[in-house]
TISEDO-834459 format. One record per residue: residue number from 1; x negated, y negated, z of N, C-alpha, C, O in turn. Coordinates in Angstrom, 2 decimals. Example, Ala and Ser with C-alpha at 12.3 -4.5 7.8 and 13.67 -1.06 7.14 Angstrom:
BEGIN
SITE pos     n_u     n_v     n_w    ca_u    ca_v    ca_w     c_u     c_v     c_w     o_u     o_v     o_w
SITE   1  -13.19    5.69    7.80  -12.30    4.50    7.80  -13.20    3.30    7.80  -14.24    3.32    8.46
SITE   2  -12.85    2.25    7.08  -13.67    1.06    7.14  -12.90   -0.03    7.87  -13.41   -1.14    8.04
This chain:
BEGIN
SITE pos     n_u     n_v     n_w    ca_u    ca_v    ca_w     c_u     c_v     c_w     o_u     o_v     o_w
SITE   1  -35.44  -22.30   -5.01  -35.30  -22.49   -3.59  -34.85  -21.18   -2.96  -33.70  -20.77   -3.13
SITE   2  -35.72  -20.53   -2.25  -35.46  -19.25   -1.61  -34.81  -19.48   -0.25  -35.33  -20.23    0.58
SITE   3  -33.68  -18.83   -0.02  -33.00  -18.91    1.27  -33.73  -17.96    2.22  -33.97  -16.80    1.86
SITE   4  -34.08  -18.42    3.43  -34.79  -17.54    4.37  -34.00  -16.27    4.68  -32.77  -16.28    4.72
SITE   5  -34.74  -15.18    4.89  -34.14  -13.87    5.14  -33.16  -13.91    6.32  -32.06  -13.37    6.22
SITE   6  -33.54  -14.54    7.41  -32.67  -14.57    8.59  -31.35  -15.26    8.26  -30.29  -14.81    8.70
SITE   7  -31.40  -16.34    7.51  -30.18  -17.04    7.11  -29.28  -16.13    6.28  -28.08  -16.07    6.51
SITE   8  -29.87  -15.43    5.31  -29.09  -14.51    4.47  -28.44  -13.42    5.31  -27.27  -13.08    5.12
SITE   9  -29.22  -12.86    6.26  -28.69  -11.78    7.10  -27.55  -12.29    7.97  -26.52  -11.62    8.09
SITE  10  -27.71  -13.45    8.57  -26.67  -14.01    9.46  -25.41  -14.33    8.67  -24.31  -13.95    9.07
SITE  11  -25.56  -15.01    7.54  -24.39  -15.38    6.73  -23.67  -14.13    6.24  -22.45  -14.04    6.33
SITE  12  -24.42  -13.17    5.73  -23.80  -11.95    5.21  -23.14  -11.17    6.35  -22.06  -10.61    6.17
SITE  13  -23.78  -11.13    7.51  -23.21  -10.41    8.66  -21.88  -11.03    9.10  -20.94  -10.30    9.41
SITE  14  -21.82  -12.33    9.13  -20.57  -13.01    9.51  -19.47  -12.70    8.50  -18.34  -12.39    8.88
SITE  15  -19.81  -12.77    7.22  -18.83  -12.46    6.17  -18.34  -11.02    6.32  -17.14  -10.76    6.29
SITE  16  -19.28  -10.09    6.47  -18.93   -8.67    6.56  -18.07   -8.41    7.81  -17.10   -7.65    7.74
SITE  17  -18.41   -9.03    8.92  -17.61   -8.86   10.14  -16.19   -9.37    9.93  -15.23   -8.73   10.35
SITE  18  -16.06  -10.52    9.30  -14.72  -11.08    9.03  -13.92  -10.15    8.12  -12.74   -9.92    8.37
SITE  19  -14.55   -9.62    7.09  -13.85   -8.71    6.17  -13.49   -7.41    6.89  -12.41   -6.86    6.66
SITE  20  -14.37   -6.91    7.75  -14.09   -5.68    8.49  -12.88   -5.88    9.41  -12.01   -5.00    9.47
SITE  21  -12.81   -6.99   10.10  -11.66   -7.28   10.96  -10.39   -7.41   10.10   -9.33   -6.91   10.48
SITE  22  -10.51   -8.07    8.96   -9.39   -8.20    8.03   -8.88   -6.82    7.61   -7.68   -6.61    7.53
SITE  23   -9.79   -5.89    7.34   -9.39   -4.53    6.95   -8.59   -3.85    8.06   -7.63   -3.13    7.78
SITE  24   -8.98   -4.09    9.29   -8.28   -3.46   10.42   -6.92   -4.10   10.68   -5.97   -3.40   11.02
SITE  25   -6.83   -5.41   10.51   -5.59   -6.12   10.82   -4.57   -6.11    9.67   -3.37   -5.99    9.91
SITE  26   -5.05   -6.25    8.46   -4.16   -6.36    7.29   -4.69   -5.49    6.15   -5.21   -6.02    5.17
SITE  27   -4.57   -4.17    6.26   -5.18   -3.28    5.27   -4.73   -3.52    3.82   -5.55   -3.45    2.90
SITE  28   -3.44   -3.81    3.62   -2.97   -4.01    2.24   -3.61   -5.26    1.63   -4.11   -5.23    0.51
SITE  29   -3.58   -6.35    2.36   -4.16   -7.60    1.88   -5.67   -7.47    1.74   -6.26   -7.99    0.79
SITE  30   -6.31   -6.79    2.69   -7.76   -6.60    2.63   -8.14   -5.79    1.40   -9.16   -6.05    0.76
SITE  31   -7.32   -4.81    1.07   -7.58   -4.01   -0.13   -7.56   -4.90   -1.38   -8.41   -4.74   -2.26
SITE  32   -6.62   -5.81   -1.46   -6.56   -6.73   -2.60   -7.80   -7.63   -2.62   -8.40   -7.85   -3.67
SITE  33   -8.17   -8.14   -1.46   -9.36   -8.98   -1.37  -10.60   -8.22   -1.81  -11.41   -8.72   -2.59
SITE  34  -10.76   -6.99   -1.30  -11.95   -6.20   -1.65  -12.00   -5.84   -3.13  -13.07   -5.84   -3.73
SITE  35  -10.84   -5.55   -3.70  -10.82   -5.29   -5.15  -11.29   -6.51   -5.92  -12.10   -6.40   -6.84
SITE  36  -10.77   -7.68   -5.55  -11.21   -8.91   -6.18  -12.68   -9.18   -5.93  -13.40   -9.63   -6.83
SITE  37  -13.13   -8.92   -4.71  -14.53   -9.15   -4.35  -15.46   -8.29   -5.20  -16.45   -8.79   -5.73
SITE  38  -15.16   -7.00   -5.31  -16.01   -6.13   -6.13  -15.97   -6.55   -7.60  -16.99   -6.48   -8.29
SITE  39  -14.81   -6.99   -8.06  -14.72   -7.48   -9.44  -15.60   -8.70   -9.67  -16.32   -8.77  -10.66
SITE  40  -15.54   -9.65   -8.75  -16.35  -10.86   -8.87  -17.83  -10.53   -8.76  -18.65  -11.03   -9.53
SITE  41  -18.18   -9.67   -7.79  -19.58   -9.29   -7.65  -20.09   -8.62   -8.92  -21.21   -8.89   -9.37
SITE  42  -19.27   -7.77   -9.50  -19.69   -7.10  -10.73  -19.84   -8.07  -11.88  -20.89   -8.13  -12.52
SITE  43  -18.78   -8.84  -12.13  -18.80   -9.73  -13.30  -19.73  -10.92  -13.13  -20.49  -11.25  -14.04
SITE  44  -19.66  -11.57  -11.98  -20.42  -12.82  -11.81  -21.86  -12.53  -11.41  -22.79  -12.95  -12.10
SITE  45  -22.05  -11.81  -10.30  -23.42  -11.60   -9.82  -24.22  -10.76  -10.80  -25.29  -11.18  -11.25
SITE  46  -23.72   -9.59  -11.13  -24.48   -8.74  -12.07  -24.48   -9.34  -13.47  -25.48   -9.25  -14.19
SITE  47  -23.37   -9.94  -13.86  -23.34  -10.58  -15.18  -24.40  -11.65  -15.31  -25.11  -11.71  -16.31
SITE  48  -24.52  -12.52  -14.29  -25.54  -13.57  -14.34  -26.95  -13.00  -14.27  -27.84  -13.46  -14.98
SITE  49  -27.14  -11.99  -13.42  -28.48  -11.37  -13.34  -28.86  -10.72  -14.66  -30.00  -10.86  -15.11
SITE  50  -27.93  -10.03  -15.28  -28.22   -9.37  -16.57  -28.62  -10.40  -17.61  -29.54  -10.18  -18.40
SITE  51  -27.92  -11.53  -17.61  -28.19  -12.56  -18.62  -29.43  -13.38  -18.29  -30.25  -13.63  -19.17
SITE  52  -29.57  -13.80  -17.04  -30.61  -14.78  -16.72  -31.87  -14.20  -16.07  -32.95  -14.76  -16.24
SITE  53  -31.75  -13.08  -15.33  -32.90  -12.60  -14.57  -32.85  -11.09  -14.34  -32.77  -10.66  -13.19
SITE  54  -32.89  -10.29  -15.38  -32.81   -8.84  -15.16  -33.99   -8.29  -14.35  -33.86   -7.24  -13.71
SITE  55  -35.12   -8.98  -14.35  -36.27   -8.55  -13.55  -35.99   -8.63  -12.05  -36.71   -8.04  -11.25
SITE  56  -34.94   -9.36  -11.66  -34.55   -9.44  -10.26  -34.22   -8.08   -9.67  -34.42   -7.85   -8.48
SITE  57  -33.71   -7.15  -10.52  -33.42   -5.80  -10.04  -34.71   -5.10   -9.63  -34.74   -4.39   -8.63
SITE  58  -35.77   -5.29  -10.41  -37.07   -4.67  -10.10  -37.61   -5.26   -8.79  -38.09   -4.52   -7.93
SITE  59  -37.55   -6.57   -8.66  -38.04   -7.21   -7.43  -37.25   -6.73   -6.21  -37.82   -6.52   -5.14
SITE  60  -35.95   -6.57   -6.37  -35.11   -6.08   -5.28  -35.55   -4.67   -4.89  -35.68   -4.36   -3.70
SITE  61  -35.78   -3.81   -5.88  -36.22   -2.43   -5.62  -37.60   -2.41   -4.95  -37.85   -1.56   -4.09
SITE  62  -38.48   -3.31   -5.32  -39.83   -3.38   -4.73  -39.77   -3.68   -3.23  -40.68   -3.31   -2.49
SITE  63  -38.71   -4.33   -2.78  -38.60   -4.73   -1.38  -37.83   -3.73   -0.52  -37.52   -4.02    0.63
SITE  64  -37.51   -2.57   -1.08  -36.77   -1.55   -0.32  -37.53   -1.20    0.95  -38.76   -1.15    0.97
SITE  65  -36.78   -0.96    2.02  -37.37   -0.68    3.33  -38.06    0.68    3.39  -39.11    0.82    4.02
SITE  66  -37.48    1.66    2.75  -38.01    3.02    2.80  -38.83    3.32    1.54  -38.39    3.02    0.43
SITE  67  -40.03    3.90    1.71  -40.88    4.16    0.54  -40.20    5.00   -0.56  -40.33    4.67   -1.74
SITE  68  -39.49    6.06   -0.18  -38.85    6.87   -1.22  -37.72    6.10   -1.91  -37.45    6.34   -3.09
SITE  69  -37.07    5.19   -1.20  -36.04    4.34   -1.81  -36.69    3.39   -2.81  -36.14    3.14   -3.88
SITE  70  -37.84    2.88   -2.46  -38.59    2.00   -3.35  -38.95    2.75   -4.63  -38.79    2.22   -5.73
SITE  71  -39.43    3.98   -4.48  -39.80    4.78   -5.66  -38.60    5.05   -6.56  -38.68    4.91   -7.78
SITE  72  -37.48    5.44   -5.95  -36.27    5.71   -6.73  -35.79    4.42   -7.40  -35.45    4.42   -8.58
SITE  73  -35.76    3.32   -6.64  -35.32    2.03   -7.18  -36.16    1.59   -8.36  -35.63    1.12   -9.38
SITE  74  -37.46    1.72   -8.24  -38.35    1.33   -9.34  -38.20    2.27  -10.53  -38.25    1.84  -11.68
SITE  75  -38.01    3.56  -10.25  -37.80    4.53  -11.32  -36.55    4.17  -12.14  -36.54    4.32  -13.37
SITE  76  -35.52    3.69  -11.45  -34.27    3.36  -12.13  -34.30    1.98  -12.80  -33.67    1.79  -13.85
SITE  77  -35.01    1.02  -12.22  -34.94   -0.34  -12.74  -36.06   -0.72  -13.69  -35.83   -1.48  -14.64
SITE  78  -37.27   -0.23  -13.48  -38.42   -0.68  -14.28  -38.30   -0.40  -15.78  -38.64   -1.27  -16.58
SITE  79  -37.85    0.78  -16.19  -37.82    1.03  -17.64  -36.98    0.01  -18.41  -37.38   -0.44  -19.48
SITE  80  -35.81   -0.34  -17.88  -34.95   -1.28  -18.59  -34.04   -1.98  -17.56  -32.91   -1.55  -17.34
SITE  81  -34.54   -3.06  -16.95  -33.76   -3.73  -15.92  -32.40   -4.23  -16.41  -31.43   -4.20  -15.66
SITE  82  -32.33   -4.68  -17.64  -31.06   -5.19  -18.17  -30.03   -4.06  -18.26  -28.87   -4.24  -17.89
SITE  83  -30.45   -2.89  -18.74  -29.53   -1.75  -18.83  -29.07   -1.34  -17.44  -27.90   -1.01  -17.24
SITE  84  -29.98   -1.34  -16.48  -29.61   -1.02  -15.10  -28.55   -2.00  -14.60  -27.57   -1.60  -13.98
SITE  85  -28.75   -3.28  -14.87  -27.80   -4.30  -14.46  -26.44   -4.11  -15.09  -25.41   -4.31  -14.44
SITE  86  -26.42   -3.72  -16.35  -25.15   -3.47  -17.04  -24.43   -2.28  -16.39  -23.21   -2.31  -16.21
SITE  87  -25.18   -1.24  -16.03  -24.58   -0.09  -15.35  -23.99   -0.53  -14.01  -22.89   -0.11  -13.65
SITE  88  -24.72   -1.37  -13.26  -24.21   -1.87  -11.98  -22.96   -2.71  -12.18  -22.00   -2.61  -11.41
SITE  89  -22.95   -3.54  -13.21  -21.78   -4.35  -13.53  -20.57   -3.46  -13.78  -19.50   -3.67  -13.23
SITE  90  -20.76   -2.45  -14.63  -19.67   -1.53  -14.97  -19.20   -0.78  -13.71  -18.00   -0.59  -13.51
SITE  91  -20.15   -0.35  -12.88  -19.80    0.38  -11.66  -18.93   -0.48  -10.74  -17.89   -0.03  -10.28
SITE  92  -19.35   -1.71  -10.48  -18.59   -2.54   -9.54  -17.24   -2.95  -10.11  -16.26   -3.02   -9.37
SITE  93  -17.16   -3.21  -11.40  -15.87   -3.55  -11.99  -14.94   -2.33  -11.97  -13.74   -2.46  -11.72
SITE  94  -15.49   -1.15  -12.21  -14.69    0.07  -12.14  -14.17    0.28  -10.72  -13.00    0.63  -10.53
SITE  95  -15.03    0.07   -9.72  -14.58    0.18   -8.33  -13.45   -0.81   -8.06  -12.47   -0.48   -7.40
SITE  96  -13.59   -2.03   -8.58  -12.55   -3.05   -8.38  -11.22   -2.60   -8.97  -10.18   -2.70   -8.32
SITE  97  -11.26   -2.09  -10.20  -10.03   -1.65  -10.86   -9.39   -0.50  -10.07   -8.17   -0.48   -9.89
SITE  98  -10.19    0.44   -9.60   -9.66    1.55   -8.83   -9.06    1.07   -7.51   -7.97    1.50   -7.14
SITE  99   -9.75    0.18   -6.81   -9.26   -0.33   -5.53   -7.95   -1.09   -5.71   -7.09   -1.08   -4.83
SITE 100   -7.79   -1.74   -6.84   -6.56   -2.51   -7.11   -5.44   -1.66   -7.71   -4.34   -2.16   -7.93
SITE 101   -5.72   -0.38   -7.97   -4.69    0.48   -8.54   -3.78    0.99   -7.43   -3.51    0.25   -6.49
SITE 102   -3.31    2.22   -7.51   -2.40    2.72   -6.46   -2.67    4.18   -6.14   -3.31    4.89   -6.91
SITE 103   -2.17    4.59   -5.00   -2.22    5.99   -4.59   -3.63    6.57   -4.51   -4.54    5.98   -3.94
SITE 104   -3.75    7.74   -5.09   -5.00    8.51   -5.07   -6.17    7.70   -5.61   -7.28    7.79   -5.08
SITE 105   -5.94    6.92   -6.65   -7.03    6.19   -7.31   -7.60    5.09   -6.43   -8.78    4.76   -6.52
SITE 106   -6.77    4.51   -5.57   -7.28    3.52   -4.62   -8.29    4.19   -3.70   -9.36    3.65   -3.43
SITE 107   -7.95    5.38   -3.24   -8.86    6.09   -2.33  -10.15    6.51   -3.04  -11.22    6.50   -2.43
SITE 108  -10.06    6.85   -4.30  -11.27    7.15   -5.07  -12.14    5.89   -5.15  -13.36    5.97   -4.96
SITE 109  -11.52    4.75   -5.41  -12.26    3.49   -5.47  -12.88    3.12   -4.13  -14.03    2.68   -4.07
SITE 110  -12.12    3.29   -3.05  -12.63    2.97   -1.72  -13.79    3.91   -1.36  -14.79    3.47   -0.81
SITE 111  -13.64    5.18   -1.67  -14.72    6.13   -1.40  -15.97    5.76   -2.21  -17.09    5.81   -1.70
SITE 112  -15.77    5.40   -3.47  -16.90    4.95   -4.30  -17.56    3.71   -3.72  -18.79    3.60   -3.73
SITE 113  -16.75    2.78   -3.21  -17.29    1.56   -2.60  -18.08    1.89   -1.34  -19.13    1.30   -1.09
SITE 114  -17.58    2.83   -0.55  -18.30    3.26    0.67  -19.67    3.82    0.27  -20.69    3.44    0.84
SITE 115  -19.67    4.73   -0.70  -20.94    5.34   -1.13  -21.89    4.28   -1.68  -23.10    4.33   -1.43
SITE 116  -21.36    3.34   -2.43  -22.17    2.26   -2.98  -22.78    1.42   -1.86  -23.98    1.16   -1.87
SITE 117  -21.97    1.01   -0.90  -22.45    0.16    0.20  -23.50    0.89    1.05  -24.52    0.31    1.41
SITE 118  -23.23    2.15    1.36  -24.20    2.93    2.14  -25.48    3.14    1.30  -26.59    3.09    1.83
SITE 119  -25.29    3.37    0.02  -26.44    3.62   -0.86  -27.37    2.43   -1.02  -28.58    2.62   -1.14
SITE 120  -26.84    1.22   -1.02  -27.73    0.05   -1.20  -28.24   -0.51    0.12  -29.14   -1.36    0.11
SITE 121  -27.71   -0.06    1.23  -28.12   -0.62    2.52  -29.62   -0.48    2.81  -30.20   -1.43    3.34
SITE 122  -30.27    0.63    2.50  -31.70    0.73    2.79  -32.59   -0.13    1.87  -33.82   -0.10    1.99
SITE 123  -31.99   -0.89    0.98  -32.80   -1.71    0.07  -33.32   -2.98    0.73  -34.22   -3.63    0.19
SITE 124  -32.80   -3.34    1.88  -33.31   -4.53    2.56  -32.51   -4.87    3.80  -31.36   -4.45    3.94
SITE 125  -33.14   -5.63    4.69  -32.44   -6.04    5.91  -31.21   -6.88    5.61  -30.23   -6.83    6.34
SITE 126  -31.27   -7.66    4.52  -30.15   -8.54    4.21  -28.91   -7.80    3.73  -27.83   -8.38    3.70
SITE 127  -29.04   -6.52    3.35  -27.86   -5.75    2.95  -27.48   -4.69    3.98  -26.53   -3.94    3.76
SITE 128  -28.19   -4.62    5.09  -27.85   -3.67    6.15  -26.43   -3.87    6.71  -25.79   -2.88    7.07
SITE 129  -25.92   -5.11    6.81  -24.55   -5.27    7.30  -23.51   -4.54    6.45  -22.37   -4.37    6.87
SITE 130  -23.89   -4.11    5.25  -22.96   -3.35    4.41  -22.47   -2.09    5.12  -21.39   -1.58    4.80
SITE 131  -23.25   -1.59    6.06  -22.82   -0.39    6.79  -21.56   -0.67    7.61  -20.70    0.21    7.73
SITE 132  -21.45   -1.85    8.16  -20.24   -2.24    8.90  -19.04   -2.32    7.94  -17.95   -1.87    8.28
SITE 133  -19.26   -2.89    6.77  -18.19   -2.96    5.77  -17.78   -1.56    5.33  -16.59   -1.28    5.16
SITE 134  -18.75   -0.68    5.15  -18.44    0.71    4.78  -17.59    1.37    5.85  -16.66    2.12    5.54
SITE 135  -17.90    1.11    7.12  -17.10    1.68    8.21  -15.66    1.17    8.16  -14.72    1.93    8.39
SITE 136  -15.49   -0.11    7.87  -14.13   -0.66    7.76  -13.40   -0.02    6.58  -12.19    0.21    6.65
SITE 137  -14.12    0.26    5.52  -13.49    0.91    4.36  -13.07    2.34    4.69  -12.09    2.84    4.14
SITE 138  -13.79    2.99    5.58  -13.37    4.33    6.03  -11.98    4.24    6.65  -11.14    5.11    6.44
SITE 139  -11.73    3.18    7.41  -10.39    2.98    7.98   -9.35    2.83    6.86   -8.25    3.37    6.96
SITE 140   -9.70    2.11    5.80   -8.75    1.94    4.70   -8.40    3.27    4.05   -7.31    3.42    3.49
SITE 141   -9.31    4.24    4.11   -9.00    5.57    3.55   -7.83    6.23    4.28   -7.19    7.13    3.73
SITE 142   -7.55    5.81    5.51   -6.45    6.40    6.27   -5.09    5.78    5.93   -4.06    6.24    6.40
SITE 143   -5.11    4.73    5.13   -3.88    4.00    4.79   -3.30    4.51    3.47   -3.99    5.14    2.68
SITE 144   -2.02    4.23    3.26   -1.36    4.56    2.00   -1.25    3.28    1.16   -0.96    2.21    1.68
SITE 145   -1.50    3.43   -0.12   -1.41    2.31   -1.05   -0.55    2.74   -2.24   -1.07    3.05   -3.31
SITE 146    0.78    2.75   -2.04    1.68    3.26   -3.08    1.85    2.33   -4.28    2.32    2.76   -5.33
SITE 147    1.48    1.05   -4.13    1.69    0.11   -5.23    0.37   -0.51   -5.66   -0.52   -0.74   -4.85
SITE 148    0.27   -0.77   -6.96   -0.93   -1.43   -7.48   -0.82   -2.93   -7.25    0.25   -3.45   -6.93
SITE 149   -1.92   -3.62   -7.42   -2.00   -5.05   -7.13   -1.04   -5.87   -7.98   -0.41   -6.80   -7.48
SITE 150   -0.92   -5.54   -9.25   -0.04   -6.32  -10.14    1.41   -6.19   -9.69    2.13   -7.19   -9.65
SITE 151    1.84   -4.98   -9.36    3.21   -4.78   -8.88    3.44   -5.53   -7.57    4.48   -6.15   -7.39
SITE 152    2.46   -5.48   -6.66    2.60   -6.19   -5.39    2.76   -7.69   -5.61    3.61   -8.33   -4.99
SITE 153    1.94   -8.25   -6.48    2.02   -9.69   -6.74    3.32  -10.06   -7.45    3.92  -11.09   -7.15
SITE 154    3.76   -9.21   -8.40    5.02   -9.47   -9.11    6.19   -9.40   -8.14    7.09  -10.24   -8.19
SITE 155    6.20   -8.38   -7.25    7.28   -8.26   -6.27    7.29   -9.46   -5.33    8.35   -9.98   -4.98
SITE 156    6.12   -9.88   -4.94    6.04  -11.03   -4.03    6.59  -12.28   -4.71    7.31  -13.07   -4.09
SITE 157    6.25  -12.46   -6.00    6.75  -13.62   -6.73    8.26  -13.55   -6.89    8.95  -14.57   -6.76
SITE 158    8.81  -12.34   -7.17   10.27  -12.25   -7.32   10.98  -12.48   -6.01   12.08  -13.03   -5.99
SITE 159   10.37  -12.05   -4.89   10.99  -12.32   -3.58   11.02  -13.82   -3.32   12.00  -14.34   -2.80
SITE 160    9.94  -14.51   -3.67    9.92  -15.96   -3.50   11.00  -16.61   -4.34   11.71  -17.50   -3.87
SITE 161   11.12  -16.18   -5.58   12.13  -16.74   -6.47   13.52  -16.44   -5.92   14.39  -17.31   -5.89
SITE 162   13.73  -15.19   -5.47   15.04  -14.82   -4.92   15.33  -15.63   -3.66   16.46  -16.06   -3.45
SITE 163   14.34  -15.84   -2.84   14.53  -16.64   -1.62   14.86  -18.07   -1.99   15.75  -18.68   -1.39
SITE 164   14.16  -18.60   -2.97   14.43  -19.98   -3.40   15.85  -20.08   -3.96   16.56  -21.04   -3.66
SITE 165   16.26  -19.10   -4.77   17.62  -19.10   -5.32   18.62  -18.94   -4.19   19.65  -19.63   -4.16
SITE 166   18.34  -18.03   -3.24   19.23  -17.82   -2.10   19.37  -19.09   -1.27   20.46  -19.41   -0.81
SITE 167   18.27  -19.80   -1.07   18.33  -21.05   -0.31   19.18  -22.09   -1.04   19.96  -22.81   -0.41
SITE 168   19.03  -22.17   -2.37   19.84  -23.11   -3.14   21.31  -22.74   -3.05   22.16  -23.61   -2.89
SITE 169   21.61  -21.43   -3.15   23.00  -20.99   -3.07   23.58  -21.28   -1.69   24.73  -21.70   -1.57
SITE 170   22.78  -21.06   -0.64   23.25  -21.33    0.72   23.53  -22.82    0.89   24.54  -23.20    1.47
SITE 171   22.62  -23.67    0.37   22.85  -25.11    0.47   24.09  -25.51   -0.32   24.89  -26.33    0.12
SITE 172   24.24  -24.90   -1.50   25.40  -25.21   -2.34   26.69  -24.80   -1.65   27.68  -25.54   -1.67
SITE 173   26.69  -23.62   -1.02   27.87  -23.13   -0.30   28.17  -24.04    0.88   29.33  -24.37    1.13
SITE 174   27.13  -24.43    1.62   27.33  -25.32    2.78   27.87  -26.66    2.32   28.77  -27.22    2.94
SITE 175   27.33  -27.18    1.23   27.79  -28.46    0.70   29.24  -28.35    0.25   30.04  -29.25    0.49
SITE 176   29.57  -27.24   -0.40   30.93  -27.02   -0.87   31.89  -26.93    0.32   32.98  -27.50    0.30
SITE 177   31.48  -26.21    1.36   32.32  -26.09    2.55   32.51  -27.45    3.21   33.60  -27.79    3.66
SITE 178   31.44  -28.23    3.25   31.53  -29.57    3.83   32.50  -30.43    3.02   33.31  -31.16    3.59
SITE 179   32.41  -30.35    1.69   33.31  -31.12    0.84   34.76  -30.69    1.03   35.66  -31.53    1.04
SITE 180   34.98  -29.39    1.19   36.34  -28.89    1.41   36.90  -29.41    2.74   38.07  -29.78    2.82
SITE 181   36.05  -29.44    3.77   36.50  -29.96    5.07   36.85  -31.44    4.94   37.83  -31.90    5.52
SITE 182   36.06  -32.17    4.18   36.32  -33.60    3.99   37.64  -33.79    3.27   38.42  -34.68    3.63
SITE 183   37.90  -32.97    2.26   39.16  -33.07    1.52   40.32  -32.73    2.44   41.35  -33.41    2.39
SITE 184   40.19  -31.69    3.30   41.24  -31.33    4.23   41.53  -32.47    5.21   42.69  -32.76    5.50
SITE 185   40.49  -33.10    5.71   40.67  -34.19    6.65   41.37  -35.37    5.98   42.19  -36.05    6.60
SITE 186   41.06  -35.60    4.71   41.68  -36.69    3.97   43.16  -36.41    3.78   43.97  -37.33    3.88
SITE 187   43.54  -35.17    3.50   44.94  -34.81    3.31   45.74  -34.93    4.60   46.93  -35.27    4.55
SITE 188   45.12  -34.67    5.73   45.82  -34.72    7.02   46.14  -36.16    7.41   47.12  -36.40    8.13
SITE 189   45.35  -37.09    6.96   45.59  -38.46    7.37   46.53  -39.20    6.49   46.81  -40.38    6.74
């Protein structure tokens, strides 16, 4: 069941616009989302294509909008579509790991993602919205990412635990103070 081109373009455009706005409003969280997104795209999309339909890479290259892009795409995919798919899988997972890392390496990953998105955009109308996502990623290059994703998640979990412990202690202190007041009132009577 082939999804019509217009539907694919509209759905992808809406997704890309939402992610672009997310990048502008919440750069740290968007960076985590994009790292996960590239990881999933690499492992799931390319993984499934490599296993079930490596010829899909050739068909995708055949539909490139620009003739020279079509020639380059076919040159890269026709000899061994499965190997090409494995390279794409490794590339996207590597970008994901870099984007989820910290400091300089995040920017290397974001720059790689920008080049990747711009590079695949001429392959079809349905991937043209990638240019908007690439522009949003340019904004992320202006941000600082001093912590990696694992540290951010661990810190967030410890803050939640500390808050939960703090809330229990506050309730315990309030309850203790209330009990002390009750004891004082009992002694006065």
